[in-house]
N, C-alpha and C positions, 0 to 999 in steps of 0.2 A: 585580759591575760591570754597567753598562748599556751598551746599544749603540744608536746612532742613525745611520741611513743612508738609502740610496735603494734601492728595488726597483721596477723598471719606472717608472711615473709617480707613485709614492707616496713620501712619507717613511715610514720604519718605525722604531718604537721597540720594542726587544727583539723584533723580528721581526713586529710587528703594525702595520698601516697607521695613521698618525696625521696629523691636519691641524694645522699650526702656527697658533695664534691668538695673535699676539704684540703687545705694546705697547712703544713706546720710552719709556724712563724713565732719564734720565741722572743717575747718582749725584752728579756734579760740579755739578749745578744745583739740588741739594736738600740742606738741612742734614741730617747723619746722623741726628739725632733723629727725622726724619720719614720715613726710608726705609721702616720697617715699615708706617706708615700708608699710604704710596703703593703699596707692593707688595700689601698686603691689598686695597686698592681695585681694583688691576689684576686680581687673581685673581677678586674678586667680580663683575667685569664680564663674566666668562666667558672670560677669556684664560688660556692655559696656559704662556705664555712671556713673559719680559721681555727686551728688547733694549737694549743700551747701547753707545755709543762709548767709547773710551778716548783722551783728549786727551794727546798727547805733551808739549805745552808745560806742562800742569799738573803732570805727574810729573817732568819734567826741566827746571825753569825756568832753571837754568844748566847748562852742559855738565858732566856728571859728578856733579851733585848731584841726588839723587832724593828725591821726596816720595811717601809712600803712607800718610799719616795724615789724620785728620779727613775733610774732604770729598773727599780723594784716596784714601781707603781702599777701593779697588775690591774687595779680597779680602773684606772684611767685608760689603760690599754683595751680592756674588754668593753668599757663604755664606748670608746671610740669605734671599735669594731661594730657594735650595735648601731651606732649612728650612721655608719657607712652602709648598713644593710646586710651585715653578715651574721650568721649564726656563729656560736663558739662552742668548741669542745675543750674542756679543761681537764688536765691530768695532774691533780694536786697530790699525787701519791707521796707518801713519805720518801719513796725511792723513785727516781726517774730515769736512771742510766744516762742517756742523751750525750755520752762522751763528755759529761760535765763532772767536775771535781767530786769524787766520792759518790757519784750517782745522785747528787743532790742532798745526801745526808750531811748533817753538820759534823765537822771534825771533832767538836767537843764531846760527841758520843764516845769517842775512843779513849777518853780519859778513864772510863770505867771498863777495865779489862774483862769484867765478868758479864757485861751486858751482851745479850744475844740479839744481834741485828736481824731485822726482818723475820721475827718470830713472835709468838704470843707471850714472850717474856714480859711479865708485868711491869718491870722497870722501863723497858723499851716502849711498851704501849703507853705508859704514863707520860713519856716525853712527846709522843705523837699527839696525845690528847691535849696536852698543854699548848702545843703548836696549833692544833685545830681550833682550840678555844679562841684564838686570835684570828686565824686565817678565815675560817668558814663563815663567821658573821659578816666578813667583807664580801664574800661571794654570794651569800644567800639572796640579797636583793637583786643580783644580776642574773638569777635563774629566769628562764622563760616563763615559769609559773608565777613570777613576780614582775613580768614585763621586760625582762632583760634578755641578753643574747645567748646565755648559756643553755644549751639543749641537752648536754650529757656530760657526765663526769666519770673519771676512772677510779677504781678502787685501789689497785696496785699495778705495777708495771712489769710485764713479762716475769711474773713471779714463778711460773712453772720452770723457768730456766735456772732458778735458784733453790727453791724449796717446795714443800708440799704441806705446809702447816695450815690446814683449812681453818683452824681456830683463829689464826692470825688474820686471814682474809675476812672472816666473819667479824672480827673485832674492829677492823678498819671500816668495814661497811657500816657497822652499828655506830661507830664514832661519827661518821658522816651524817647518817640519818637522824641521830638524836640531836644534831646541831643544825637541823633544818634543811638539809640537802634532800630535795624531793624530785629532782630531774632524773632522767634515765641513767642508771649506773651500768658500767661495763668493765670487763677485763680485756687484756690483750696479751697474746702469747704467740710464739712461733708455732708453725704447723707440724709439730711432732707429738707423738703420743704422750711421752712423759711430760712435755710442756703443758699440753691441754689438760692432762690429768691433775697436775700440781697447781695450775694457775687459775682454774675456773671455779665458779661457785654455782650450785643449783639455783635456778631462778634469776640469774644475772646474765645479761647478754655477753657472749664471748665473741671476740674479734681476733683476727690473726694478723701477723706481721710477716712480710716476705719481700724479696727483691725480684723474684721471677716465678714462673710456673704457677700462675694464679689458679688454674683449674684444679691442679693437684692439691694446692693448699686449701681451697674451699671444700674439696671432697673430704679431706681429713677433718676439717671443722665440722662437716655434716655428720661425721661419725659420733661426735660428742654433742652436737646441737642440731638435731634433725629438722627443727623448725626455727623460723626467725630470719631477719634480714642478714644477708652476707655483707661483711665489711672487712676490708683490709685497713687496720688502724695505722699501720706504717707500711706504705709502699716505698721501699728504699730506692729512690730514683737516682741516687748518687752514692757517695761514700766519703768517709773522713780519712784524714792523713795522720800518720805517726811520724815523729822525727826519725831520721836515718832511713826512711823508706821513700818510695816513689809517690808522686801525686796521683790520686785516683780520678779517672774520667770514665763516664758512661755516655754513650752516644745518644743524641736526641732521638734518632730513629728507633733505637732499642727501647728507650723509655716510652715513647709514644705508642709503640706496638703493644707493650705490656698494659698500658692504660686502656687501650682498645680491647684487649682480652678481658680485662676486669669489667669494663662496661658491658661487653657482650655476655658476660656471666650474670648480668642483672645486679651486680654488686655495687656498693658504695665504696668510696676510697678516701684516704688521707695521704697526701703526698708528704713523704718524709725525706728531704725537706723541700718545702716550697722556697724558703729563703733561710739559709743557715745563719749568717751573721758571723759574730766574732766571740771567741773566748777572751774577753778583755781581762787584764789582771792575771791572777793565778788560778783561774777557774777551769782550765783545761783538765780533763780526766786522763785516764790511762787504761790500757788493757794488759792482761797477763795470760798468755796462752803457753808458749814455751819459755818466754822470758818477758820481763817488764817492757812495755811499749808505751811511752808517753805520747799523748796527742798534741799536735801543733796548735798554735793560737788561732789560726784561721779556721772557721767552721763553714767555709765556702760550700763544701759538700758536693761540689759540681751540681748545684741545684738549679732551679728555674730562674732565680735571680742570683747574680754573683754576690760575693761577700759585700760589695759596696752598693748592691741593689740594682744593678744593671740587668735588664732582661736578656737572657741568653737564647741560643737557637732552641734549646730545650723548652723554653717558655712558649715560643710560637708553635712548636710542634705539638705540645700537649694541648694548647688552646684549639688547634685545628682538629684534633681528635674529638675533644669535647663537643665541638660544634657539629660533629656528625650525629650526636645523640641528643643535644639540647639546642634550642634556639637561643643564640647569643646576640647581644647588641653589637654594633660596630665597635672595634677596638679603640679605646680612648685611654691613653696613658698619661700620667702626670708629666710635667716638664722634666727633662733629664736633669739630674743633679750634676753640676760641673765638677771637674777634677782639674787640679792645677799642679804644675811643676814649679816648685819654689826654689829649685837649684840646690847648691851645696851649702851646708851649715857647718861652720867651724865650731868645735868644742874647745873653748879657750880657758876653761877652769877645771880643776880637778880636786878631789878629796879622797884620800886613802881610806879604805874600809877599816883596816886595823887601827888607823890613827883617829877614827871617828866613832869608836865604839861607845865612848862615854855618852855621846848625844843620841846614839841610835838605840841603846838597849840598857836595861838594868840587869846586871849579871846575877846568876843564881849559882850557889855552891852545892854540889852533889857528890856523893861518894862514887857513883857510877854515872855514865852518860844516860840521860833520860830522853825519850822521844818528845817531840814538840807538844803533843796533846797533853802530856802530864804536866807541862808548864803553862798550859792555857794558850798555846800558840796554834794558829790554824794553818798559815801559809808562809811562804818566803824561804828564808835560810835560817840556819842555826849553827853557831860556832862553839866548838868544844875545845877547851884549852887545859893542859896539864903540864907538869914538869916530870921528867924522867931522870932519876939519879944515875950517875956514871961512876966508873966505866962499865960498859956492857959490850960484849962482842956482837958482831952483826947477826941479827935474827930478823925474821919476818914481822913487820908490823901488820896486824890483821884487824880490820874493821869487821866485827862479827855482826852481820846483817846491817847494811847501810841502805837507807832509803832517802834520796835515790842516787845522788852523785856527790862525791866528796873530794875536795881539794885539800891536800895534806902539806903542812909546812913544818920544818924543824928550824927553830931560831930564825924564822922569817924566810928561810930558803925553801923554795918549792920542791917537794919530793916527788909528787905525782898525783894522779887522779884515780880514784876508785869508783867504779860504776856498778850499779846494781845488776845490770843486764850482762856484765862481763866481770864477775867477781875476781879480784886479784889481791895480792899482798905487796908490800913495799919493803925492800931490804933496808934495815936501819941499824947502824952502830952508834953507840952513845959514848962520847968522850968523857974523860974523868970529871970535867966540870958540869956534866949533865946537859940536857937540852930542854927547851920549851917547845911543846908540841901543840900545834893549832890544826884543827880539822873543821873546815867549812863545808856544811852539808846543804845541798839544795833539794827542797821538796819540788819535784817536777810534775806533781799531780797524782792524786790518789786514784786507785783503781776504781772504775765505775761499773764494772760488769763481771759476773762470774763468781766462783767459789772463794776467790782471794780478796773479797771486798774489804775485809778488815785490813787496813793498810796504814799503820802508824808511821810517822816520818821522823827522820833523823837517824841516830844510831840506836837501834832498838834492843841490842843484846849487850855489847861491850866492845872494848878495844884491848887487844893483846899485843905484847911484845914477846915473841915466841909463844909459849903456852901460859904466860903470866898475864892475868888481867891487870890493867892499869886503873888505879883509883885516885880520887881526889881531883875533881874536875870543876872548872869554872865554865858556866854555860851562858852564852849571850843569845837570847832569842832575837831574831832579826826579821820581823815581818815585812820590813821595807815598805810600810804604808806611807801615805802622804804626810801624816803628822810627824813621823820619825825623820823622813827625808828633809823636812823643813828645818831640822836642827843642824844640818850639815854646814860646815864652814869650808869654803873653797879657797884654793890658792891659784894664782895665775899659772897656766900651763906653759912651760917653755918647750918648744919643739926642737928636736935634734936636727941640725942642718944637713948632716950627711945622708941619713937614711930616711928622714921624714917621719920617723916613728915617734909615738908618744913617749916622753921621758919616763923612765921607771920611777916608781915611788920609792921613797926612802926605805931602806931595808930590803928592797926586792933582790931576788937572786940574779945571778948572771946568766948568760945564754945557756940553754939546754936543749938537746934534741927532742926531749919529751914535751916541749911546749907546743900546744896545738896551734898557736898563732904563727909559729915557725921562725920568729926572729929573736925573741927574748922572753924570759919568764918575768911576769909582773905580779905583784900582789893585786888582789881585786880593788877596783877603784871606781869612783863616780866621776863622770865627765859632764860638764854643763856648757851649753851654748844658747844663744838667742838668735831669733830671726824675725823679720818684719813681714806682716801680711796686710795688704791693702784690701783685697777681696777674698773673703773666706770661701774655700772650696775643699772638697775631699782631696786627700793626698796620701801618698804611700811612702813610708820610711824605708830606705835602703841602707843597709849597714855593711856594704862591701868592705872587706879588710878587717872587720871586727870578728870576734870569735864566738862568744856566748855571753848572754846576760839578759837584762831587762831594760825596757825603754819607757820613759815617762814624758808626757806632753802636758805642760801646765799643771803638773801634779797628778795627772791621771795616768794610771798604769795601763799602758797599751798591751803589755804581755811580753813574752820571751822571744828572743831571737837566737839563732844558732847556725853556724856555718855548715853544720851537718846536713841541713836541708830536710825536706824539699822546699819549705817556705823561705822566701828571700826578702819579702817586704812585710811591713806591719801597716795595717789600714788605720788611717787617721780620719774619722768623719769630720766634716767642716765644723759642726757645733762644738768640737773640742778645742778649736782654735779661737784666738782673740784677734780682733782687728787692731793692728799695731804690733807690739812686741810680744813674742811667744818664747817660752822657756822649754828647752829640751834637755833632759837628763838621761844619760846612759850609764847603767851599772854594768861594767865589763869585768868578767872573771879572769881572763887570761891575757888581755892586751890587744892592741889594734895596730894596723900598719900606719895609719894616719888618724889623728883626732878630728875626723870630719865624717859627715854622713850626707846623704842627699834625699830630697823630697821630690818624688816623681809623680806623674799623673797616671802611671800604669802599675797594676799589681803584678807580682811575680810569685806564683805558688809552686813553681818547680815543674 
């Protein structure tokens, strides 16, 4: 058995001083078939450790139902890392941030409005302990004290940025230790006084997170931890993107220079990220500073490996710096993974969302609109429907707190879109015969960082016409998972000859200047097409001429697309393809110029 610990100001491995050179690589953002490729590239870069979070919401999507297979097979990932010769740092905190949906917390926690998240609230702690009862026995044999690769584990993540409940941190630490976790425990926080005061524990190694100025950050850490090894647990060598913003880039030279400054300080480091990967499905998070900012699906992060695992200039620049401090073997990289341009794919079949509700959802009757979590729904969309008696003069239709983006229809006619980051009302007059009101709300990702972490989805307060709240709602939860999509019944799509646009669905509204697609308003619809693959390779889905929606390949949710940018392509790893016929499904909210997409060999992140 091996030992890893602290002696004076050093980490020690089996009694010998060691510097941790780590890279963050999240198993849950990479298809399992590519784990070995990414880990081998991490080791070849001169790193000796891999770091990963563990997202609670991935492993316990419904309370009491646990998943540890496929992309959730953390045991296989860590075992593979050990076989390759890497140490592992594991961060199984109840909360991880990570630009991941709800910071890794499961959405079902929000069904209890009284629960206090990330505190010593006994109800919240009981949920953590039930999760740890399943998770930690899987990790216990993988600790270095039992011959495995795990050398250290985190108690909570950047807790000082959120709160200062020391009883909570002690409770999580105790929950880990009583379940057999005996490797080095640590905390990580930003290098600010209030962060280090709120997020650290006596007798537990404190580490810091930053993107620049390492000497100043380490000096601040030394105020609170005069002795012990210095470590940056997250050196932010790139950054993530929000929709409607620019793509972030950090130069290789700047990254390499900061790594050199860290090493010259005698410190250890963890690159965040070494390889970012992808928010497949609905797992992207969001921020909220001045307004709500949803994160894109790509987690490329401008990291050392691109989203599809290709070494970048930053990779070679960082390796060159490490080689100035450590003797490295000659660079030996795995064979490059091929990428292919499969050309244009025609979407030849369609199914209206409103015409498919019976197969997609079981409706619920409620007096008032309820958020997703109250109905047991985690992700996707939710449809609220009611009737308004007439006649009524024109007044504002107000969605009182919508999370996050709502499409509003009156008798099937598109009225407009209401967005959380730009709240607005819609003028509505009701004729004598009344109208049917439909409001389709998209959950664009729960907030993953900061004081607004509690982020229920859907309509969370109510809907008003003028000052009068509307009651008597039929609600259709629409998680749009593979099981529900398999119930869709498609019809052949007829293309319009003159404009080449997809034909509007039955009941769709006529042309309107408020339509984001620019040509006509359409009700939300699914489009399906197939294409043949002889040799499987990575590829990138381009949706030029489409507006906003979700894409699926062979039933697998690739994530969201949006012409607001910056991201313009969705990554499709080769293992998601089949040799022979493949099925592509696009759920489009607003309509497209032409019912076709392309599969290219180049990413476009804006």
